[in-house]
Residue frames as a rotation matrix with the C-alpha (Angstrom) as fourth column:
MET 1
0.336 0.734 0.590 121.91
-0.942 0.254 0.220 120.45
0.012 -0.629 0.777 98.13
SER 2
-0.702 -0.618 0.353 122.75
-0.651 0.759 0.034 117.00
-0.289 -0.206 -0.935 99.40
ASP 3
-0.659 0.446 -0.606 121.14
-0.138 0.720 0.680 113.70
0.740 0.532 -0.412 98.47
PHE 4
-0.576 0.546 0.609 117.92
-0.776 -0.132 -0.616 112.74
-0.256 -0.827 0.500 100.27
VAL 5
-0.888 0.406 0.215 115.29
0.419 0.908 0.015 110.01
-0.189 0.103 -0.977 100.61
LEU 6
-0.771 0.628 -0.108 112.08
-0.595 -0.648 0.476 110.80
0.228 0.431 0.873 98.77
ASP 7
-0.655 0.642 0.400 108.70
0.026 0.547 -0.837 109.70
-0.756 -0.537 -0.375 100.14
ALA 8
-0.748 0.402 0.527 106.00
0.657 0.341 0.672 108.55
0.091 0.850 -0.519 97.71
SER 9
0.242 0.910 -0.335 103.32
0.917 -0.328 -0.228 110.75
-0.317 -0.252 -0.914 99.25
LEU 10
0.066 -0.295 -0.953 105.37
-0.004 -0.955 0.295 113.84
-0.998 -0.016 -0.064 98.49
ALA 11
-0.887 -0.462 -0.008 106.16
-0.032 0.045 0.998 112.69
-0.461 0.886 -0.055 94.94
LEU 12
-0.402 0.815 0.417 102.48
0.911 0.401 0.095 111.97
-0.090 0.418 -0.904 94.22
GLN 13
0.273 0.491 -0.827 101.74
0.442 -0.828 -0.345 115.64
-0.855 -0.271 -0.443 94.85
TRP 14
-0.703 -0.572 -0.422 103.62
-0.134 -0.476 0.869 116.44
-0.698 0.668 0.258 91.63
PHE 15
-0.925 0.354 0.134 100.81
0.275 0.386 0.880 114.79
0.260 0.852 -0.455 89.68
LEU 16
-0.080 0.948 -0.307 97.82
0.979 0.133 0.156 115.80
0.189 -0.288 -0.939 91.83
GLU 17
-0.580 -0.213 0.786 97.06
0.342 -0.940 -0.002 119.46
0.739 0.267 0.618 91.27
ASP 18
0.374 0.834 0.406 94.39
-0.130 -0.386 0.913 119.58
0.918 -0.394 -0.036 94.00
GLU 19
0.182 -0.391 -0.902 96.85
0.888 0.459 -0.020 118.80
0.422 -0.798 0.430 96.82
THR 20
0.951 0.302 -0.063 97.06
0.295 -0.826 0.480 121.51
0.093 -0.475 -0.875 99.47
ASP 21
0.544 -0.815 -0.198 100.85
-0.182 -0.345 0.921 121.43
-0.819 -0.465 -0.336 100.02
ARG 22
0.787 -0.167 0.594 101.78
0.588 0.493 -0.641 120.99
-0.186 0.854 0.486 96.38
GLN 23
0.857 -0.474 0.200 104.03
-0.330 -0.804 -0.494 124.04
0.395 0.358 -0.846 96.23
TYR 24
0.349 -0.753 0.557 106.50
-0.776 0.101 0.623 122.47
-0.525 -0.650 -0.549 98.67
SER 25
0.418 -0.158 0.895 106.58
0.266 0.963 0.046 119.25
-0.869 0.219 0.444 96.67
LEU 26
0.902 -0.089 0.423 107.34
0.401 -0.198 -0.895 121.22
0.163 0.976 -0.143 93.49
GLN 27
0.643 -0.731 0.229 110.24
-0.759 -0.648 0.063 122.92
0.102 -0.214 -0.971 95.25
VAL 28
0.215 -0.529 0.821 111.58
-0.355 0.740 0.571 119.48
-0.910 -0.414 -0.029 96.14
LEU 29
0.712 0.108 0.694 111.13
0.538 0.551 -0.638 118.42
-0.451 0.828 0.334 92.52
ASN 30
0.908 -0.378 0.180 113.18
-0.140 -0.680 -0.720 121.39
0.395 0.628 -0.670 91.33
SER 31
0.424 -0.786 0.451 115.93
-0.852 -0.178 0.492 120.59
-0.306 -0.593 -0.745 93.85
ILE 32
0.638 -0.162 0.753 116.36
0.152 0.985 0.083 117.13
-0.755 0.062 0.653 92.32
ALA 33
0.928 -0.327 0.180 118.12
0.123 -0.189 -0.974 118.82
0.353 0.926 -0.135 89.40
GLU 34
0.299 -0.846 0.442 120.99
-0.744 -0.497 -0.447 119.58
0.598 -0.195 -0.778 91.83
SER 35
-0.438 -0.415 0.798 121.00
-0.846 0.489 -0.210 116.37
-0.303 -0.767 -0.565 93.86
ARG 36
-0.661 0.243 -0.710 119.86
-0.210 0.848 0.487 112.75
0.720 0.471 -0.510 93.84
ALA 37
0.046 0.737 0.674 116.80
-0.997 -0.004 0.072 111.30
0.056 -0.675 0.735 95.50
PHE 38
-0.929 -0.280 -0.240 117.02
-0.251 0.957 -0.147 107.84
0.271 -0.076 -0.960 97.01
VAL 39
0.029 0.994 0.107 113.80
-0.950 -0.006 0.312 105.90
0.311 -0.111 0.944 97.23
PRO 40
-0.275 -0.038 0.961 112.84
-0.557 0.821 -0.128 102.67
-0.784 -0.570 -0.247 99.02
GLN 41
-0.986 -0.148 0.076 112.37
-0.035 0.631 0.775 99.67
-0.163 0.762 -0.627 96.75
LEU 42
-0.348 0.930 0.119 108.60
0.861 0.368 -0.353 99.78
-0.372 -0.020 -0.928 97.33
TRP 43
-0.470 0.136 -0.872 108.45
-0.030 -0.990 -0.138 103.41
-0.882 -0.039 0.469 96.19
PHE 44
-0.916 0.085 -0.393 107.65
-0.401 -0.110 0.910 102.54
0.034 0.990 0.135 92.57
TYR 45
-0.622 0.732 -0.279 104.76
0.646 0.681 0.346 100.34
0.443 0.035 -0.896 93.66
GLU 46
-0.297 0.488 -0.821 103.50
0.716 -0.455 -0.530 103.06
-0.632 -0.745 -0.214 96.00
ILE 47
-0.676 0.012 -0.736 103.58
-0.364 -0.875 0.320 105.62
-0.640 0.484 0.596 93.18
GLY 48
-0.904 0.348 -0.248 101.80
-0.089 0.414 0.906 103.23
0.418 0.841 -0.343 90.81
ASN 49
-0.434 0.769 -0.469 99.13
0.887 0.456 -0.072 102.48
0.159 -0.448 -0.880 93.36
GLY 50
-0.391 0.251 -0.886 98.70
0.398 -0.821 -0.408 106.16
-0.830 -0.512 0.221 94.22
LEU 51
-0.814 0.079 -0.576 98.26
-0.506 -0.582 0.636 107.12
-0.285 0.809 0.514 90.57
LEU 52
-0.780 0.575 -0.247 95.81
0.303 0.692 0.655 104.24
0.548 0.436 -0.714 90.05
MET 53
-0.304 0.681 -0.667 93.73
0.914 0.011 -0.405 105.37
-0.268 -0.733 -0.626 93.03
ALA 54
-0.549 0.070 -0.833 93.83
-0.053 -0.997 -0.049 108.98
-0.834 0.017 0.551 91.80
TYR 55
-0.917 0.223 -0.330 92.58
-0.338 0.002 0.941 107.81
0.210 0.975 0.074 88.41
ARG 56
-0.585 0.723 -0.368 89.78
0.666 0.687 0.292 105.73
0.464 -0.075 -0.883 89.96
ARG 57
-0.118 0.514 -0.850 88.73
0.822 -0.429 -0.374 108.70
-0.557 -0.743 -0.372 92.08
LYS 58
0.499 0.333 0.800 88.77
0.832 -0.444 -0.334 110.91
0.244 0.832 -0.499 88.95
ARG 59
0.623 -0.395 -0.675 91.54
0.179 -0.768 0.615 113.16
-0.762 -0.504 -0.408 90.27
ILE 60
-0.455 -0.707 -0.541 93.56
-0.536 -0.268 0.801 112.55
-0.711 0.654 -0.257 87.10
THR 61
0.707 0.649 -0.282 92.67
-0.604 0.345 -0.718 111.26
-0.369 0.678 0.636 83.66
LEU 62
0.670 -0.432 0.603 94.27
0.460 0.880 0.120 108.44
-0.582 0.197 0.789 81.73
TYR 63
0.178 -0.577 0.797 95.75
0.937 -0.148 -0.317 110.86
0.301 0.803 0.514 79.19
CYS 64
0.908 0.152 -0.390 96.49
0.306 -0.877 0.371 113.84
-0.286 -0.456 -0.843 81.43
ASN 65
0.394 -0.770 0.502 99.22
0.477 -0.295 -0.828 116.22
0.786 0.566 0.251 80.41
PHE 66
0.553 -0.278 -0.786 101.52
0.774 -0.179 0.608 116.99
-0.310 -0.944 0.116 83.32
LYS 67
0.860 -0.050 0.508 102.67
0.257 -0.818 -0.515 120.57
0.441 0.573 -0.691 82.91
GLU 68
0.821 -0.570 -0.016 105.55
-0.242 -0.374 0.895 120.68
-0.516 -0.731 -0.445 85.37
PRO 69
0.646 -0.633 -0.426 108.84
-0.553 -0.005 -0.833 120.97
0.526 0.774 -0.354 83.44
GLY 70
-0.128 -0.747 0.652 110.70
-0.990 0.131 -0.044 119.48
-0.053 -0.652 -0.757 86.41
LEU 71
0.568 0.410 0.714 109.04
-0.431 0.887 -0.166 116.10
-0.702 -0.213 0.680 85.87
SER 72
0.971 -0.238 -0.026 110.85
0.091 0.467 -0.880 115.48
0.221 0.852 0.475 82.62
GLN 73
0.299 -0.909 0.290 114.08
-0.631 -0.416 -0.654 116.92
0.716 0.012 -0.698 84.00
ALA 74
0.126 -0.196 0.973 113.94
-0.958 0.231 0.171 114.62
-0.258 -0.953 -0.158 87.05
ARG 75
0.952 0.244 -0.185 113.91
-0.291 0.909 -0.298 111.41
0.096 0.337 0.936 85.03
GLY 76
0.492 -0.783 -0.380 116.87
0.336 0.574 -0.747 109.26
0.803 0.239 0.546 85.90
ARG 77
-0.234 -0.577 0.783 117.61
-0.511 -0.612 -0.604 111.14
0.827 -0.541 -0.152 89.12
PHE 78
0.548 0.499 0.672 116.13
-0.835 0.281 0.472 108.45
0.047 -0.820 0.571 91.39
ALA 79
-0.514 -0.711 -0.481 118.17
-0.567 0.702 -0.431 105.61
0.644 0.051 -0.763 92.85
ALA 80
0.611 0.762 -0.212 116.25
-0.373 0.514 0.772 102.66
0.698 -0.393 0.599 94.28
GLY 81
0.592 -0.332 -0.734 117.42
0.697 0.669 0.260 101.47
0.405 -0.665 0.627 97.65
TYR 82
0.897 -0.333 -0.290 120.26
-0.010 -0.672 0.741 103.00
-0.441 -0.661 -0.606 99.59
PRO 83
0.624 -0.702 -0.343 123.68
-0.703 -0.313 -0.638 104.10
0.340 0.640 -0.689 98.38
ALA 84
0.687 -0.484 -0.541 126.47
0.437 0.871 -0.225 101.56
0.581 -0.082 0.810 98.43
ALA 85
0.900 -0.375 -0.221 128.99
0.073 -0.370 0.926 102.02
-0.429 -0.850 -0.306 101.20
């Protein structure tokens, strides 16, 4: 699979088990093991804000245990910004 740009709304589904299209987002997560995901510089802020809002709306807890093995495998596979020419 080739490199791609990852949207924050799709990545947030990895953490929110009540999302309707979560299965697709988990497939994308698993594909990151074979490719790199580029993210906009604001992506990290969007993820932080999304998780904060999910916590405030009681969709996740402060000490929740994320069960997806792909989350730990995907660490370090994100590159902020766009690739150098």
